[in-house]
C-alpha positions as CSV (number, residue, x, y, z in Angstrom):
1,M,-36.4,-7.5,25.2
2,A,-32.9,-8.8,24.6
3,T,-30.7,-7.1,22.0
4,T,-28.2,-8.8,19.8
5,T,-24.7,-7.4,19.4
6,I,-23.3,-7.8,15.9
7,E,-19.6,-7.8,15.7
8,P,-18.4,-5.7,12.7
9,D,-16.5,-7.5,10.0
10,L,-13.4,-5.4,10.3
11,S,-11.4,-7.4,7.8
12,R,-14.0,-6.5,5.1
13,L,-13.9,-2.8,6.1
14,R,-10.1,-2.9,6.1
15,L,-10.1,-4.2,2.5
16,L,-12.3,-1.3,1.5
17,Q,-9.7,1.0,3.1
18,L,-6.8,-0.7,1.2
19,V,-8.5,-0.3,-2.2
20,S,-9.9,3.2,-1.6
21,P,-8.7,5.8,-4.1
22,S,-8.0,8.0,-1.0
23,L,-5.2,5.8,0.2
24,P,-2.2,8.0,-0.1
25,T,0.0,6.0,-2.4
26,G,-0.4,8.2,-5.5
27,A,-2.3,5.6,-7.6
28,F,-4.3,8.3,-9.3
29,T,-1.1,9.8,-10.9
30,Y,-0.4,6.8,-13.1
31,S,-2.1,5.5,-16.2
32,Q,0.4,2.6,-17.0
33,G,0.8,3.5,-20.6
34,L,-2.8,4.4,-21.3
35,E,-2.1,8.1,-21.8
36,W,0.1,7.3,-24.8
37,A,-2.3,4.7,-26.1
38,V,-5.0,7.4,-26.2
39,E,-2.5,9.9,-27.8
40,C,-1.7,7.5,-30.6
41,G,-5.3,6.4,-31.2
42,W,-5.2,2.9,-29.9
43,V,-7.8,3.8,-27.3
44,S,-10.3,6.3,-28.5
45,D,-13.8,5.4,-27.2
46,E,-15.6,3.2,-24.7
47,Q,-15.1,0.0,-26.7
48,T,-11.4,0.4,-27.2
49,L,-10.9,1.3,-23.5
50,R,-12.8,-1.7,-22.5
51,E,-10.7,-3.9,-24.8
52,W,-7.5,-2.3,-23.4
53,L,-8.5,-3.0,-19.8
54,I,-9.6,-6.6,-20.3
55,S,-6.4,-7.4,-22.1
56,L,-4.3,-6.2,-19.1
57,M,-6.6,-8.0,-16.7
58,E,-6.1,-11.3,-18.5
59,T,-2.3,-10.9,-18.8
60,G,-0.5,-8.8,-16.2
61,M,-3.1,-9.0,-13.5
62,S,-4.2,-12.6,-13.7
63,Q,-0.9,-14.2,-14.7
64,L,1.5,-12.1,-12.7
65,E,0.2,-9.8,-10.0
66,I,-2.6,-12.1,-8.5
67,P,-0.2,-15.1,-8.3
68,L,2.5,-13.0,-6.7
69,L,0.0,-11.4,-4.2
70,A,-0.9,-15.0,-3.1
71,R,2.7,-15.9,-2.5
72,L,3.5,-12.7,-0.7
73,Y,0.5,-13.1,1.5
74,R,1.4,-16.6,2.5
75,A,5.0,-15.8,3.0
76,S,4.0,-12.9,5.2
77,A,1.8,-15.2,7.3
78,A,4.7,-17.6,7.7
79,D,7.1,-14.7,8.6
80,D,9.2,-15.9,5.6
81,V,11.1,-12.8,4.9
82,A,13.4,-14.5,2.3
83,T,10.4,-15.5,0.2
84,V,8.7,-12.1,0.6
85,T,12.0,-10.5,-0.7
86,Y,12.3,-13.0,-3.6
87,W,8.8,-12.4,-5.0
88,S,9.1,-8.6,-4.5
89,R,12.2,-8.5,-6.6
90,Y,10.6,-10.9,-9.1
91,L,7.8,-8.5,-9.7
92,I,10.2,-5.5,-10.2
93,A,12.1,-7.6,-12.7
94,C,8.9,-8.3,-14.6
95,R,8.1,-4.6,-15.0
96,E,9.0,-3.9,-18.6
97,T,9.8,-0.2,-18.6
98,R,11.4,2.4,-16.4
99,E,8.1,4.1,-15.7
100,L,6.4,0.9,-14.6
101,R,9.3,0.0,-12.3
102,E,9.4,3.5,-10.8
103,E,5.6,3.4,-10.2
104,E,5.9,0.1,-8.3
105,Q,8.8,1.5,-6.2
106,N,7.3,4.9,-5.6
107,R,4.0,3.4,-4.4
108,G,6.0,0.9,-2.4
109,R,7.8,3.6,-0.5
110,A,4.4,5.3,0.1
111,M,3.1,2.0,1.6
112,A,6.2,1.6,3.7
113,S,5.5,5.0,5.2
114,L,1.8,4.6,5.6
115,L,1.5,1.1,7.1
116,P,3.3,1.8,10.4
117,Q,1.0,4.7,10.9
118,L,-2.0,2.4,10.6
119,G,-0.6,0.1,13.2
120,I,1.2,-2.4,11.0
121,D,4.7,-2.8,12.3
122,L,7.3,-3.7,9.6
123,P,10.6,-5.4,10.7
124,P,13.6,-4.0,8.8
125,E,13.8,-6.8,6.3
126,T,10.1,-6.6,5.5
127,L,10.2,-2.9,5.3
128,A,12.9,-3.1,2.6
129,A,10.8,-5.4,0.5
130,V,7.7,-3.2,0.9
131,K,9.7,-0.1,-0.2
132,C,10.6,-1.8,-3.5
133,C,7.2,-3.2,-4.3
134,Q,3.7,-1.7,-3.5
135,L,2.1,-5.2,-4.1
136,T,4.1,-6.4,-1.1
137,G,2.7,-3.7,1.1
138,F,-0.8,-4.6,0.1
139,A,-0.2,-8.3,0.7
140,V,1.4,-7.7,4.1
141,A,-1.5,-5.4,5.2
142,A,-4.1,-7.8,3.9
143,Q,-2.5,-10.7,5.9
144,R,-2.0,-8.7,9.1
145,W,-5.7,-7.4,9.0
146,H,-6.9,-11.0,8.4
147,I,-8.5,-10.3,5.1
148,P,-9.1,-13.6,3.4
149,L,-6.7,-14.1,0.4
150,R,-9.4,-14.5,-2.2
151,Q,-11.2,-11.3,-1.0
152,A,-7.9,-9.5,-1.0
153,A,-7.1,-10.6,-4.5
154,E,-10.6,-9.6,-5.8
155,G,-10.3,-6.2,-4.0
156,Y,-6.9,-5.6,-5.4
157,L,-8.0,-6.3,-9.0
158,W,-11.1,-4.2,-8.6
159,G,-9.1,-1.3,-7.2
160,W,-6.8,-1.5,-10.2
161,L,-9.7,-1.6,-12.6
162,E,-11.4,1.4,-11.1
163,N,-8.2,3.5,-11.1
164,I,-7.3,2.8,-14.7
165,A,-10.9,3.0,-16.0
166,L,-11.3,6.4,-14.5
167,A,-8.0,7.5,-15.9
168,G,-9.3,6.5,-19.3
169,V,-12.5,8.5,-18.7
170,K,-10.4,11.6,-18.1
171,I,-7.9,11.1,-21.0
172,V,-10.1,9.9,-23.9
173,P,-12.4,11.7,-22.6
174,L,-15.6,9.8,-21.8
175,G,-18.5,10.5,-19.6
176,Q,-18.6,9.3,-16.0
177,T,-21.5,7.0,-16.8
178,A,-19.4,5.3,-19.5
179,G,-16.7,4.7,-17.0
180,Q,-19.1,3.1,-14.5
181,Q,-20.5,0.9,-17.2
182,I,-17.0,-0.3,-18.1
183,I,-16.3,-1.1,-14.4
184,A,-19.6,-2.8,-14.0
185,L,-19.1,-5.0,-17.0
186,L,-15.4,-5.9,-16.4
187,S,-15.8,-6.5,-12.7
188,G,-17.9,-9.5,-13.7
189,E,-14.7,-11.1,-15.0
190,I,-12.8,-10.6,-11.7
191,P,-13.8,-13.9,-9.9
192,R,-12.7,-15.9,-13.0
193,L,-9.4,-14.1,-13.3
194,V,-8.7,-14.3,-9.6
195,N,-9.4,-18.0,-9.6
196,A,-7.0,-18.5,-12.5
197,G,-4.3,-16.4,-10.8
198,L,-4.6,-18.1,-7.4
199,T,-4.1,-21.5,-9.0
200,L,-1.2,-20.7,-11.2
201,P,2.0,-22.7,-10.5
202,D,5.3,-21.0,-9.9
203,D,6.8,-21.9,-13.3
204,S,3.8,-20.3,-15.1
205,I,4.0,-16.9,-13.4
206,G,4.8,-14.1,-15.8
207,A,3.0,-12.1,-18.4
208,S,3.8,-9.7,-21.1
209,C,1.5,-7.2,-22.8
210,P,3.6,-5.8,-25.7
211,A,1.1,-3.0,-26.4
212,Q,1.4,-1.7,-22.8
213,A,5.2,-2.1,-22.9
214,L,5.4,0.0,-26.1
215,A,2.9,2.6,-24.8
216,S,4.7,2.9,-21.5
217,S,8.1,3.2,-23.2
218,L,6.9,5.9,-25.6
219,H,5.1,7.7,-22.8
220,E,8.5,8.4,-21.2
221,T,9.1,11.0,-23.9
222,Q,5.6,12.1,-24.6
223,Y,5.6,15.8,-25.0
224,T,2.3,16.7,-23.3
225,R,1.2,14.4,-20.5
226,I,-0.7,14.5,-17.3
227,Y,0.1,11.1,-15.8
228,R,3.5,9.8,-14.5
229,S,3.2,6.5,-16.5
Protein backbone atom coordinates (compact mmCIF):
# COMPACT_ATOMS: atom_id res chain seq x y z
CA MET A 1 0.00 0.00 0.00
CA ALA A 2 1.47 3.32 -1.08
CA THR A 3 1.97 6.04 1.48
CA THR A 4 1.51 9.74 0.89
CA THR A 5 4.11 12.15 2.16
CA ILE A 6 2.64 15.43 3.35
CA GLU A 7 5.01 18.36 3.23
CA PRO A 8 4.79 20.44 6.41
CA ASP A 9 3.58 24.00 6.06
CA LEU A 10 6.72 25.53 7.51
CA SER A 11 5.58 29.09 6.91
CA ARG A 12 2.59 28.55 9.20
CA LEU A 13 4.79 26.99 11.84
CA ARG A 14 7.29 29.84 11.56
CA LEU A 15 4.46 32.31 12.17
CA LEU A 16 3.58 30.46 15.37
CA GLN A 17 7.21 30.86 16.41
CA LEU A 18 7.22 34.58 15.65
CA VAL A 19 4.11 35.27 17.75
CA SER A 20 5.03 32.91 20.56
CA PRO A 21 5.34 34.55 24.01
CA SER A 22 8.57 32.56 24.40
CA LEU A 23 10.25 34.59 21.65
CA PRO A 24 13.04 36.38 23.56
CA THR A 25 12.14 39.98 22.77
CA GLY A 26 10.85 40.93 26.22
CA ALA A 27 7.26 41.54 25.13
CA PHE A 28 5.94 40.27 28.47
CA THR A 29 7.67 43.14 30.33
CA TYR A 30 5.54 45.87 28.71
CA SER A 31 1.92 46.92 29.25
CA GLN A 32 1.90 49.97 26.93
CA GLY A 33 0.24 52.25 29.47
CA LEU A 34 -2.22 49.68 30.78
CA GLU A 35 -0.55 49.49 34.19
CA TRP A 36 -1.28 53.16 34.86
CA ALA A 37 -4.79 52.85 33.37
CA VAL A 38 -5.50 50.22 36.03
CA GLU A 39 -3.83 52.30 38.75
CA CYS A 40 -6.07 55.30 38.07
CA GLY A 41 -9.25 53.26 37.64
CA TRP A 42 -9.80 53.58 33.90
CA VAL A 43 -9.52 49.81 33.62
CA SER A 44 -10.97 47.91 36.56
CA ASP A 45 -12.78 44.81 35.31
CA GLU A 46 -13.30 42.53 32.33
CA GLN A 47 -15.53 44.97 30.47
CA THR A 48 -13.24 47.99 30.78
CA LEU A 49 -10.21 45.89 29.83
CA ARG A 50 -12.05 44.70 26.75
CA GLU A 51 -12.96 48.29 25.85
CA TRP A 52 -9.35 49.42 26.34
CA LEU A 53 -8.05 46.69 24.05
CA ILE A 54 -10.54 47.14 21.21
CA SER A 55 -9.86 50.88 21.23
CA LEU A 56 -6.14 50.25 20.71
CA MET A 57 -6.84 47.59 18.08
CA GLU A 58 -9.00 49.99 16.07
CA THR A 59 -6.52 52.86 16.26
CA GLY A 60 -2.83 52.13 16.69
CA MET A 61 -2.91 48.57 15.39
CA SER A 62 -5.27 48.85 12.41
CA GLN A 63 -4.37 52.37 11.32
CA LEU A 64 -0.64 52.38 12.02
CA GLU A 65 1.12 49.10 12.73
CA ILE A 66 -0.67 46.83 10.23
CA PRO A 67 -0.23 49.28 7.30
CA LEU A 68 3.43 49.72 8.20
CA LEU A 69 3.91 45.97 8.52
CA ALA A 70 2.65 45.62 4.95
CA ARG A 71 5.04 48.28 3.64
CA LEU A 72 8.00 46.87 5.51
CA TYR A 73 7.19 43.35 4.27
CA ARG A 74 6.96 44.44 0.63
CA ALA A 75 10.06 46.59 0.86
CA SER A 76 11.98 43.67 2.36
CA ALA A 77 10.83 41.44 -0.51
CA ALA A 78 12.13 44.03 -2.99
CA ASP A 79 15.41 44.53 -1.10
CA ASP A 80 14.45 48.21 -0.86
CA VAL A 81 16.51 49.22 2.15
CA ALA A 82 15.69 52.92 1.80
CA THR A 83 11.96 52.21 2.11
CA VAL A 84 12.50 49.82 5.02
CA THR A 85 14.48 52.52 6.80
CA TYR A 86 11.90 55.22 6.04
CA TRP A 87 8.92 53.33 7.46
CA SER A 88 10.93 52.12 10.47
CA ARG A 89 11.73 55.71 11.37
CA TYR A 90 8.14 56.72 10.65
CA LEU A 91 6.86 54.29 13.26
CA ILE A 92 9.33 55.52 15.87
CA ALA A 93 8.20 59.08 15.17
CA CYS A 94 4.58 58.00 15.76
CA ARG A 95 5.32 56.64 19.22
CA GLU A 96 3.94 59.31 21.51
CA THR A 97 5.96 58.76 24.68
CA ARG A 98 9.50 57.96 25.71
CA GLU A 99 8.43 54.59 27.09
CA LEU A 100 6.73 53.53 23.88
CA ARG A 101 9.73 54.58 21.79
CA GLU A 102 12.10 52.74 24.10
CA GLU A 103 9.96 49.61 23.96
CA GLU A 104 10.04 49.63 20.16
CA GLN A 105 13.79 50.10 20.09
CA ASN A 106 14.59 47.63 22.88
CA ARG A 107 12.56 44.92 21.22
CA GLY A 108 14.09 45.85 17.89
CA ARG A 109 17.58 45.29 19.25
CA ALA A 110 16.44 41.93 20.61
CA MET A 111 15.12 40.97 17.16
CA ALA A 112 18.36 42.12 15.53
CA SER A 113 20.28 39.80 17.83
CA LEU A 114 17.87 36.88 17.47
CA LEU A 115 17.17 36.70 13.72
CA PRO A 116 20.73 35.87 12.57
CA GLN A 117 20.73 33.04 15.09
CA LEU A 118 17.57 31.71 13.40
CA GLY A 119 19.21 31.74 9.98
CA ILE A 120 18.02 35.14 8.76
CA ASP A 121 21.00 37.15 7.57
CA LEU A 122 20.64 40.92 7.94
CA PRO A 123 22.78 43.21 5.76
CA PRO A 124 24.20 46.19 7.72
CA GLU A 125 21.59 48.66 6.44
CA THR A 126 18.71 46.33 7.24
CA LEU A 127 20.24 45.47 10.59
CA ALA A 128 20.25 49.16 11.53
CA ALA A 129 16.54 49.46 10.68
CA VAL A 130 15.65 46.33 12.66
CA LYS A 131 17.57 47.63 15.68
CA CYS A 132 15.41 50.75 15.83
CA CYS A 133 12.04 49.07 15.27
CA GLN A 134 10.81 45.63 16.34
CA LEU A 135 8.03 45.70 13.75
CA THR A 136 10.72 45.78 11.08
CA GLY A 137 12.30 42.62 12.42
CA PHE A 138 8.92 40.89 12.42
CA ALA A 139 8.23 41.99 8.83
CA VAL A 140 11.65 40.90 7.59
CA ALA A 141 11.36 37.50 9.28
CA ALA A 142 7.84 36.95 7.93
CA GLN A 143 8.96 37.78 4.40
CA ARG A 144 12.13 35.66 4.55
CA TRP A 145 10.15 32.70 5.91
CA HIS A 146 7.54 33.09 3.14
CA ILE A 147 4.68 33.73 5.53
CA PRO A 148 1.84 35.26 3.48
CA LEU A 149 1.36 38.92 4.36
CA ARG A 150 -2.24 38.62 5.54
CA GLN A 151 -1.39 35.69 7.79
CA ALA A 152 1.60 37.59 9.16
CA ALA A 153 -0.59 40.62 9.91
CA GLU A 154 -3.27 38.52 11.61
CA GLY A 155 -0.64 36.70 13.65
CA TYR A 156 1.03 39.96 14.66
CA LEU A 157 -2.24 41.46 15.87
CA TRP A 158 -3.22 38.25 17.67
CA GLY A 159 0.16 38.10 19.42
CA TRP A 160 -0.22 41.70 20.56
CA LEU A 161 -3.76 41.01 21.82
CA GLU A 162 -2.68 37.97 23.80
CA ASN A 163 0.23 39.78 25.41
CA ILE A 164 -1.69 42.88 26.53
CA ALA A 165 -4.79 40.91 27.57
CA LEU A 166 -2.71 38.69 29.81
CA ALA A 167 -0.94 41.73 31.23
CA GLY A 168 -4.39 43.03 32.14
CA VAL A 169 -5.29 39.73 33.78
CA LYS A 170 -2.28 40.14 36.07
CA ILE A 171 -2.65 43.84 36.81
CA VAL A 172 -6.43 44.23 37.41
CA PRO A 173 -6.38 41.28 38.44
CA LEU A 174 -8.76 38.95 36.62
CA GLY A 175 -9.03 35.20 36.37
CA GLN A 176 -7.32 33.34 33.55
CA THR A 177 -10.70 32.33 32.13
CA ALA A 178 -11.73 35.97 31.84
CA GLY A 179 -8.54 36.68 29.92
CA GLN A 180 -9.22 33.84 27.51
CA GLN A 181 -12.80 35.02 27.03
CA ILE A 182 -11.53 38.48 26.11
CA ILE A 183 -9.02 37.04 23.63
CA ALA A 184 -11.68 34.77 22.09
CA LEU A 185 -14.11 37.66 21.66
CA LEU A 186 -11.69 40.26 20.32
CA SER A 187 -9.83 37.85 18.04
CA GLY A 188 -13.04 37.77 16.01
CA GLU A 189 -12.35 41.40 15.10
CA ILE A 190 -8.86 40.67 13.76
CA PRO A 191 -9.77 39.81 10.12
CA ARG A 192 -11.77 43.03 9.77
CA LEU A 193 -9.07 45.19 11.32
CA VAL A 194 -6.30 43.57 9.29
CA ASN A 195 -8.26 44.06 6.09
CA ALA A 196 -8.71 47.75 6.91
CA GLY A 197 -5.03 48.14 7.74
CA LEU A 198 -3.79 46.39 4.61
CA THR A 199 -5.87 48.62 2.35
CA LEU A 200 -4.98 51.93 4.01
CA PRO A 201 -3.26 54.42 1.66
CA ASP A 202 0.00 56.09 2.63
CA ASP A 203 -1.54 59.47 3.42
CA SER A 204 -3.99 57.92 5.88
CA ILE A 205 -1.41 56.08 7.99
CA GLY A 206 -1.17 57.30 11.55
CA ALA A 207 -3.21 56.93 14.68
CA SER A 208 -3.45 58.49 18.07
CA CYS A 209 -5.05 57.12 21.20
CA PRO A 210 -4.93 60.00 23.70
CA ALA A 211 -5.83 57.78 26.65
CA GLN A 212 -2.89 55.49 25.97
CA ALA A 213 -0.54 58.44 25.44
CA LEU A 214 -1.58 59.94 28.79
CA ALA A 215 -1.36 56.61 30.57
CA SER A 216 2.07 55.88 29.13
CA SER A 217 3.38 59.34 30.02
CA LEU A 218 2.14 59.08 33.60
CA HIS A 219 3.44 55.54 33.91
CA GLU A 220 6.97 56.92 33.49
CA THR A 221 6.73 58.37 37.02
CA GLN A 222 4.36 55.82 38.56
CA TYR A 223 5.70 54.99 42.00
CA THR A 224 4.92 51.29 42.17
CA ARG A 225 5.00 49.40 38.91
CA ILE A 226 5.82 45.99 37.48
CA TYR A 227 5.94 46.71 33.75
CA ARG A 228 8.44 48.80 31.78
CA SER A 229 5.69 50.68 29.91
